[in-house]
C-alpha positions as MATLAB code, in Angstrom:
seq = 'XXXXXXXXXXXXXXXXXXXXXXXXXXXXXXXXXXXXXXXXXXXXXXXXXXXXXXXXXXXXXXXXXXXXXXXXXXXXXXXXXXXXXXXXXXXXXXXXXXXXXXXXXXXXXXXXXXXXXXXXXXXXXXXXXXXXXXXXXXXXXXXXXXXXXXXXXXXXXXXXXXXXXXXXXXX';
ca = [
       0.000    0.000    0.000;
       0.976    3.550   -0.443;
       1.880    5.009    2.904;
       4.464    7.406    4.232;
       5.031    9.414    7.359;
       2.973   12.574    7.614;
       5.153   15.431    6.509;
       7.305   16.212    3.559;
      10.700   14.662    3.024;
      13.417   16.443    1.031;
      12.483   14.259   -1.973;
       9.008   15.824   -1.945;
      10.538   19.279   -2.306;
      11.638   18.475   -5.885;
       8.204   17.164   -6.881;
       5.605   19.303   -8.587;
       2.482   19.573   -6.461;
      -0.537   21.811   -6.117;
      -0.181   21.806   -2.324;
       0.950   25.026   -0.691;
       4.042   25.395    1.495;
       2.354   24.979    4.903;
       0.375   21.926    3.738;
       1.292   18.261    3.751;
       1.214   16.399    0.455;
      -1.072   13.421    1.068;
      -0.744   12.422   -2.615;
       0.466   14.120   -5.768;
       1.332   13.085   -9.305;
       1.544   14.291  -12.865;
      -0.824   12.977  -15.515;
       1.337   14.602  -18.169;
      -0.345   17.934  -18.787;
      -2.027   18.243  -15.370;
      -1.259   17.605  -11.715;
      -3.411   15.708   -9.221;
      -2.818   16.599   -5.567;
      -4.490   15.766   -2.280;
      -3.394   18.382    0.230;
      -3.775   18.220    4.002;
      -3.519   20.980    6.539;
      -0.682   20.410    9.010;
      -3.190   19.948   11.844;
      -5.272   17.264   10.096;
      -6.533   14.738   12.645;
      -9.798   13.036   13.570;
     -11.196   16.281   14.948;
      -9.398   19.103   13.169;
      -7.841   20.250    9.942;
      -8.758   19.923    6.290;
      -8.160   17.798    3.203;
      -8.575   19.062   -0.343;
      -8.339   17.524   -3.839;
      -6.806   19.760   -6.510;
      -6.508   19.153  -10.246;
      -4.973   21.368  -12.901;
      -1.739   23.267  -13.301;
       0.167   25.625  -11.045;
      -1.251   28.461  -13.159;
      -4.863   27.275  -13.258;
      -6.771   24.929  -10.975;
      -9.548   23.189  -12.894;
     -11.154   21.355   -9.973;
     -10.876   21.895   -6.238;
     -12.877   19.742   -3.795;
     -14.163   20.873   -1.446;
     -13.984   24.442   -2.698;
     -13.402   25.731    0.840;
     -10.973   23.628    2.911;
     -12.903   21.419    5.355;
     -12.409   18.308    7.408;
     -12.698   15.229    5.121;
     -15.309   13.353    7.206;
     -18.507   13.052    5.189;
     -16.822   14.396    2.035;
     -14.355   11.637    1.144;
     -14.806    7.867    1.224;
     -11.683    5.790    1.860;
     -11.101    2.302    0.582;
      -8.575   -0.482    0.359;
      -7.805   -2.970   -2.392;
      -6.319   -6.460   -2.156;
      -4.592   -8.244   -5.012;
      -2.319  -11.197   -5.574;
       1.116   -9.965   -4.574;
      -0.038   -6.556   -3.416;
      -2.824   -4.169   -2.593;
      -3.775   -0.553   -2.690;
      -5.842    2.279   -1.377;
      -8.211    4.873   -2.757;
     -10.014    8.039   -1.796;
     -13.340    8.773   -3.466;
     -15.532   11.870   -3.582;
     -18.647   12.963   -5.439;
     -19.410   16.196   -7.170;
     -22.763   15.368   -8.744;
     -23.088   13.915  -11.350;
     -19.380   12.922  -11.175;
     -17.512   10.511   -8.905;
     -13.722   10.874   -8.664;
     -11.533    8.080   -7.298;
      -7.839    8.716   -6.644;
      -5.992    5.431   -6.153;
      -2.633    3.732   -5.976;
      -2.071   -0.024   -6.087;
       0.633   -2.602   -6.600;
       0.109   -6.159   -7.769;
       1.029   -8.898  -10.206;
      -0.672   -7.731  -13.396;
      -0.357  -10.420  -16.063;
       2.930  -11.261  -17.779;
       4.675   -8.023  -16.734;
       4.889   -9.134  -13.099;
       4.668   -6.765  -10.164;
       3.825   -3.193  -11.111;
       2.272   -0.079   -9.612;
      -0.825    1.518  -11.109;
      -2.226    4.824   -9.922;
      -4.318    7.718  -11.062;
      -7.809    9.156  -11.062;
     -10.873    7.359  -12.394;
     -13.843    9.594  -13.214;
     -17.410    8.388  -13.614;
     -20.464   10.357  -14.684;
     -23.858    9.015  -13.654;
     -22.219    5.634  -12.939;
     -20.538    5.280  -16.347;
     -16.789    5.435  -16.954;
     -15.939    8.907  -18.268;
     -12.178    9.396  -17.951;
      -9.120    7.527  -16.694;
      -6.123    9.684  -15.830;
      -3.040    7.553  -15.143;
      -0.330    9.058  -12.988;
       3.287    8.962  -14.025;
       5.754    7.503  -11.580;
       8.487   10.036  -12.226;
      10.200   12.822  -10.326;
       6.816   14.513   -9.809;
       5.213   11.496   -8.135;
       4.624   11.665   -4.385;
       3.173    8.425   -3.032;
       2.190   10.232    0.137;
      -0.261    8.967    2.677;
      -3.099    7.039    1.057;
      -3.716    3.940    3.141;
      -5.653    2.545    6.116;
      -3.421    4.098    8.783;
      -3.837    7.560    7.289;
      -7.590    7.099    6.868;
      -7.964    6.031   10.511;
      -5.714    8.815   11.787;
      -7.807   11.506   10.082;
     -11.154   10.052   11.129;
     -12.583    8.837    7.830;
     -14.206    5.851    9.481;
     -15.035    2.561    7.810;
     -13.158    1.739    4.652;
     -14.980    0.211    1.739;
     -13.671   -2.067   -0.982;
     -16.091   -1.572   -3.864;
     -13.797    0.160   -6.365;
     -12.501   -1.793   -9.354;
      -9.523   -0.274  -11.125;
     -10.516    0.336  -14.764;
      -8.678   -1.823  -17.320;
      -7.176    1.300  -18.942;
      -4.714    1.606  -16.021;
      -3.148   -1.843  -16.352;
       0.075   -2.458  -18.305;
      -0.516   -3.896  -21.757;
];
């Protein structure tokens, strides 16, 4: 699973993220032309702080959820994934009629062996709309996504009803 200590390491400093200096990068990656970031306030806990999803570029944010920073309880749904030789975690939110799922997973995917897949899956009215794979390059920050993080920030019960779309798997 994708987990790291809360806080930014020196390696994070080189990565491109949409999180601001006082925030903690819970997750961030490049999709090529855009950046996906999940940013946490430094005081994020079960009873305080905020978590925010940001998508776009450093010059223009195209989607921010929630628009005003708030505690994630009731806004985000956490989940875990189990696979042969691995597992993963995801964070889901809805902005009607869309559902966005940010995920990261590792597993044995076919003949290529163990590999990591991550990105954002977008559905509209329950139908697959877009799949935005993240690049594992210098701009990738695995961050915090995982059961320990979800428990620590008070997101409650984790579900396991997300299936990674086929578009994310190595061919």
